N, CA and C atoms as a LAMMPS dump frame, in Angstrom:
ITEM: TIMESTEP
0
ITEM: NUMBER OF ATOMS
255
ITEM: BOX BOUNDS ff ff ff
-5.0000000000000000e+02 5.0000000000000000e+02
-5.0000000000000000e+02 5.0000000000000000e+02
-5.0000000000000000e+02 5.0000000000000000e+02
ITEM: ATOMS id mol type element x y z
1 1 1 N -0.033 -32.808 -9.148
2 1 2 C 1.404 -32.606 -9.272
3 1 3 C 1.629 -31.484 -10.277
4 2 1 N 2.494 -30.561 -9.935
5 2 2 C 2.835 -29.437 -10.794
6 2 3 C 4.326 -29.468 -11.063
7 3 1 N 4.668 -29.275 -12.307
8 3 2 C 6.071 -29.114 -12.68
9 3 3 C 6.295 -27.631 -12.904
10 4 1 N 7.378 -27.129 -12.366
11 4 2 C 7.629 -25.697 -12.407
12 4 3 C 9.021 -25.438 -12.956
13 5 1 N 9.114 -24.518 -13.898
14 5 2 C 10.423 -24.141 -14.441
15 5 3 C 10.757 -22.742 -13.939
16 6 1 N 11.944 -22.581 -13.412
17 6 2 C 12.404 -21.295 -12.901
18 6 3 C 13.672 -20.888 -13.634
19 7 1 N 13.868 -19.587 -13.776
20 7 2 C 15.133 -19.153 -14.353
21 7 3 C 16.233 -19.435 -13.33
22 8 1 N 17.45 -19.415 -13.784
23 8 2 C 18.593 -19.821 -12.949
24 8 3 C 18.69 -18.999 -11.65
25 9 1 N 18.533 -17.68 -11.759
26 9 2 C 18.668 -16.825 -10.571
27 9 3 C 17.586 -17.131 -9.535
28 10 1 N 16.343 -17.289 -9.989
29 10 2 C 15.256 -17.575 -9.059
30 10 3 C 15.434 -18.953 -8.433
31 11 1 N 15.887 -19.898 -9.216
32 11 2 C 16.136 -21.239 -8.681
33 11 3 C 17.209 -21.197 -7.594
34 12 1 N 18.258 -20.409 -7.817
35 12 2 C 19.314 -20.273 -6.813
36 12 3 C 18.765 -19.625 -5.538
37 13 1 N 17.919 -18.618 -5.698
38 13 2 C 17.31 -17.976 -4.523
39 13 3 C 16.46 -18.971 -3.741
40 14 1 N 15.69 -19.774 -4.456
41 14 2 C 14.867 -20.794 -3.788
42 14 3 C 15.766 -21.79 -3.067
43 15 1 N 16.791 -22.261 -3.73
44 15 2 C 17.714 -23.223 -3.103
45 15 3 C 18.351 -22.644 -1.843
46 16 1 N 18.871 -21.428 -1.942
47 16 2 C 19.551 -20.801 -0.81
48 16 3 C 18.593 -20.517 0.338
49 17 1 N 17.41 -20.007 0.021
50 17 2 C 16.438 -19.684 1.063
51 17 3 C 15.956 -20.947 1.755
52 18 1 N 15.664 -21.971 0.991
53 18 2 C 15.224 -23.241 1.579
54 18 3 C 16.3 -23.79 2.512
55 19 1 N 17.532 -23.745 2.071
56 19 2 C 18.648 -24.231 2.892
57 19 3 C 18.768 -23.411 4.178
58 20 1 N 18.692 -22.064 4.045
59 20 2 C 18.8 -21.185 5.207
60 20 3 C 17.684 -21.44 6.222
61 21 1 N 16.487 -21.746 5.728
62 21 2 C 15.337 -21.964 6.61
63 21 3 C 15.192 -23.407 7.069
64 22 1 N 16.03 -24.288 6.534
65 22 2 C 15.957 -25.697 6.909
66 22 3 C 14.728 -26.383 6.333
67 23 1 N 14.318 -25.945 5.158
68 23 2 C 13.153 -26.523 4.491
69 23 3 C 13.578 -27.185 3.19
70 24 1 N 12.737 -28.066 2.697
71 24 2 C 12.98 -28.551 1.347
72 24 3 C 12.495 -27.475 0.385
73 25 1 N 12.945 -27.568 -0.858
74 25 2 C 12.486 -26.604 -1.859
75 25 3 C 10.968 -26.695 -2.018
76 26 1 N 10.439 -27.908 -2.01
77 26 2 C 8.994 -28.091 -2.157
78 26 3 C 8.229 -27.449 -1.01
79 27 1 N 8.738 -27.61 0.23
80 27 2 C 8.079 -26.982 1.386
81 27 3 C 8.081 -25.463 1.257
82 28 1 N 9.219 -24.906 0.878
83 28 2 C 9.323 -23.456 0.717
84 28 3 C 8.363 -22.949 -0.348
85 29 1 N 8.315 -23.639 -1.477
86 29 2 C 7.437 -23.21 -2.569
87 29 3 C 5.974 -23.341 -2.152
88 30 1 N 5.598 -24.441 -1.484
89 30 2 C 4.213 -24.603 -0.999
90 30 3 C 3.834 -23.484 -0.046
91 31 1 N 4.7 -23.215 0.929
92 31 2 C 4.414 -22.152 1.906
93 31 3 C 4.313 -20.791 1.217
94 32 1 N 5.195 -20.538 0.27
95 32 2 C 5.194 -19.257 -0.438
96 32 3 C 3.909 -19.071 -1.233
97 33 1 N 3.486 -20.103 -1.925
98 33 2 C 2.254 -20.02 -2.712
99 33 3 C 1.052 -19.841 -1.791
100 34 1 N 1.027 -20.582 -0.696
101 34 2 C -0.092 -20.476 0.258
102 34 3 C -0.178 -19.056 0.826
103 35 1 N 0.965 -18.481 1.208
104 35 2 C 0.979 -17.114 1.746
105 35 3 C 0.54 -16.112 0.684
106 36 1 N 1.022 -16.268 -0.531
107 36 2 C 0.667 -15.359 -1.619
108 36 3 C -0.84 -15.412 -1.892
109 37 1 N -1.397 -16.607 -1.968
110 37 2 C -2.834 -16.742 -2.218
111 37 3 C -3.648 -16.168 -1.069
112 38 1 N -3.156 -16.306 0.163
113 38 2 C -3.837 -15.724 1.32
114 38 3 C -3.87 -14.213 1.243
115 39 1 N -2.788 -13.613 0.753
116 39 2 C -2.736 -12.151 0.618
117 39 3 C -3.694 -11.664 -0.464
118 40 1 N -3.911 -12.466 -1.486
119 40 2 C -4.84 -12.078 -2.547
120 40 3 C -6.265 -11.988 -2.023
121 41 1 N -6.582 -12.786 -1.013
122 41 2 C -7.931 -12.806 -0.453
123 41 3 C -8.169 -11.645 0.502
124 42 1 N -7.106 -11.025 0.997
125 42 2 C -7.248 -9.922 1.945
126 42 3 C -7.734 -8.685 1.214
127 43 1 N -8.641 -7.951 1.835
128 43 2 C -9.123 -6.728 1.185
129 43 3 C -8.022 -5.676 1.102
130 44 1 N -8.069 -4.882 0.058
131 44 2 C -7.08 -3.822 -0.095
132 44 3 C -7.488 -2.601 0.733
133 45 1 N -6.64 -1.603 0.761
134 45 2 C -6.872 -0.413 1.589
135 45 3 C -8.167 0.297 1.207
136 46 1 N -8.494 0.325 -0.069
137 46 2 C -9.715 1.003 -0.5
138 46 3 C -10.943 0.312 0.085
139 47 1 N -10.974 -1.008 0.012
140 47 2 C -12.126 -1.759 0.524
141 47 3 C -12.25 -1.581 2.033
142 48 1 N -11.136 -1.613 2.742
143 48 2 C -11.163 -1.473 4.199
144 48 3 C -11.687 -0.103 4.618
145 49 1 N -11.276 0.95 3.947
146 49 2 C -11.645 2.301 4.363
147 49 3 C -12.749 2.933 3.544
148 50 1 N -13.389 2.17 2.69
149 50 2 C -14.371 2.728 1.765
150 50 3 C -15.468 3.516 2.468
151 51 1 N -15.94 3.033 3.615
152 51 2 C -17.012 3.741 4.31
153 51 3 C -16.52 5.007 5.008
154 52 1 N -15.211 5.186 5.1
155 52 2 C -14.654 6.372 5.751
156 52 3 C -14.278 7.475 4.761
157 53 1 N -13.991 7.106 3.52
158 53 2 C -13.555 8.093 2.537
159 53 3 C -14.678 9.07 2.247
160 54 1 N -14.376 10.329 2.422
161 54 2 C -15.357 11.374 2.169
162 54 3 C -16.322 11.597 3.318
163 55 1 N -16.166 10.845 4.398
164 55 2 C -17.08 10.948 5.533
165 55 3 C -17.037 12.337 6.155
166 56 1 N -15.877 12.923 6.194
167 56 2 C -15.718 14.244 6.805
168 56 3 C -15.421 15.268 5.713
169 57 1 N -16.152 15.187 4.655
170 57 2 C -15.927 16.033 3.491
171 57 3 C -16.123 17.504 3.821
172 58 1 N -15.307 18.309 3.199
173 58 2 C -15.405 19.757 3.391
174 58 3 C -16.507 20.341 2.526
175 59 1 N -16.959 19.566 1.564
176 59 2 C -17.953 20.082 0.639
177 59 3 C -17.332 20.837 -0.518
178 60 1 N -16.01 20.999 -0.48
179 60 2 C -15.303 21.7 -1.549
180 60 3 C -14.74 20.66 -2.526
181 61 1 N -15.15 20.731 -3.746
182 61 2 C -14.666 19.782 -4.738
183 61 3 C -13.375 20.2 -5.4
184 62 1 N -12.832 21.338 -4.997
185 62 2 C -11.641 21.876 -5.668
186 62 3 C -10.381 21.796 -4.818
187 63 1 N -10.379 21.016 -3.742
188 63 2 C -9.233 21.022 -2.826
189 63 3 C -7.939 20.558 -3.482
190 64 1 N -8.002 19.584 -4.362
191 64 2 C -6.757 19.117 -4.978
192 64 3 C -6.296 20.042 -6.097
193 65 1 N -7.214 20.591 -6.845
194 65 2 C -6.814 21.432 -7.973
195 65 3 C -6.426 22.846 -7.552
196 66 1 N -7.018 23.354 -6.477
197 66 2 C -6.755 24.726 -6.032
198 66 3 C -6.014 24.782 -4.696
199 67 1 N -5.297 23.724 -4.357
200 67 2 C -4.688 23.625 -3.028
201 67 3 C -3.746 24.788 -2.711
202 68 1 N -2.922 25.185 -3.686
203 68 2 C -1.968 26.272 -3.431
204 68 3 C -2.701 27.575 -3.14
205 69 1 N -3.701 27.855 -3.926
206 69 2 C -4.481 29.086 -3.746
207 69 3 C -5.213 29.061 -2.399
208 70 1 N -5.75 27.897 -2.029
209 70 2 C -6.478 27.785 -0.769
210 70 3 C -5.546 27.958 0.437
211 71 1 N -4.371 27.323 0.378
212 71 2 C -3.399 27.446 1.474
213 71 3 C -2.945 28.902 1.592
214 72 1 N -2.691 29.538 0.469
215 72 2 C -2.258 30.937 0.48
216 72 3 C -3.324 31.831 1.125
217 73 1 N -4.585 31.595 0.796
218 73 2 C -5.652 32.425 1.379
219 73 3 C -5.8 32.163 2.88
220 74 1 N -5.578 30.932 3.329
221 74 2 C -5.636 30.623 4.764
222 74 3 C -4.512 31.346 5.502
223 75 1 N -3.304 31.301 4.927
224 75 2 C -2.153 31.971 5.548
225 75 3 C -2.381 33.477 5.601
226 76 1 N -2.883 34.038 4.517
227 76 2 C -3.15 35.478 4.486
228 76 3 C -4.206 35.858 5.523
229 77 1 N -5.224 35.028 5.689
230 77 2 C -6.274 35.309 6.67
231 77 3 C -5.698 35.277 8.084
232 78 1 N -4.809 34.309 8.357
233 78 2 C -4.193 34.228 9.688
234 78 3 C -3.31 35.445 9.944
235 79 1 N -2.543 35.865 8.957
236 79 2 C -1.687 37.033 9.111
237 79 3 C -2.537 38.284 9.351
238 80 1 N -3.628 38.397 8.624
239 80 2 C -4.523 39.521 8.773
240 80 3 C -5.118 39.526 10.181
241 81 1 N -5.485 38.351 10.656
242 81 2 C -6.06 38.212 12.008
243 81 3 C -5.028 38.602 13.076
244 82 1 N -3.756 38.165 12.876
245 82 2 C -2.7 38.502 13.83
246 82 3 C -2.431 40.018 13.848
247 83 1 N -2.488 40.639 12.705
248 83 2 C -2.21 42.077 12.605
249 83 3 C -3.325 42.933 13.158
250 84 1 N -4.529 42.406 13.207
251 84 2 C -5.662 43.201 13.714
252 84 3 C -5.848 43.042 15.205
253 85 1 N -5.129 42.127 15.82
254 85 2 C -5.269 41.928 17.276
255 85 3 C -4.191 42.599 18.036
């Protein structure tokens, strides 16, 4: 058995939500805690994609720090290519 103290606003939200869903406050709180704990067990985005990050690496370690300079040089190269054709 757990005793829980809630501030007035949160208690009102629980009361209103339970009423709207046709649940008792205890049922709503049990379901909410169960769902929250289930989400804690789910892997986060980093864990899910860890084997993919860096898989298609460009080999350039400066992409984030020199992005403006790199984009500018790509645009200039394309313009140069268009002008020579």
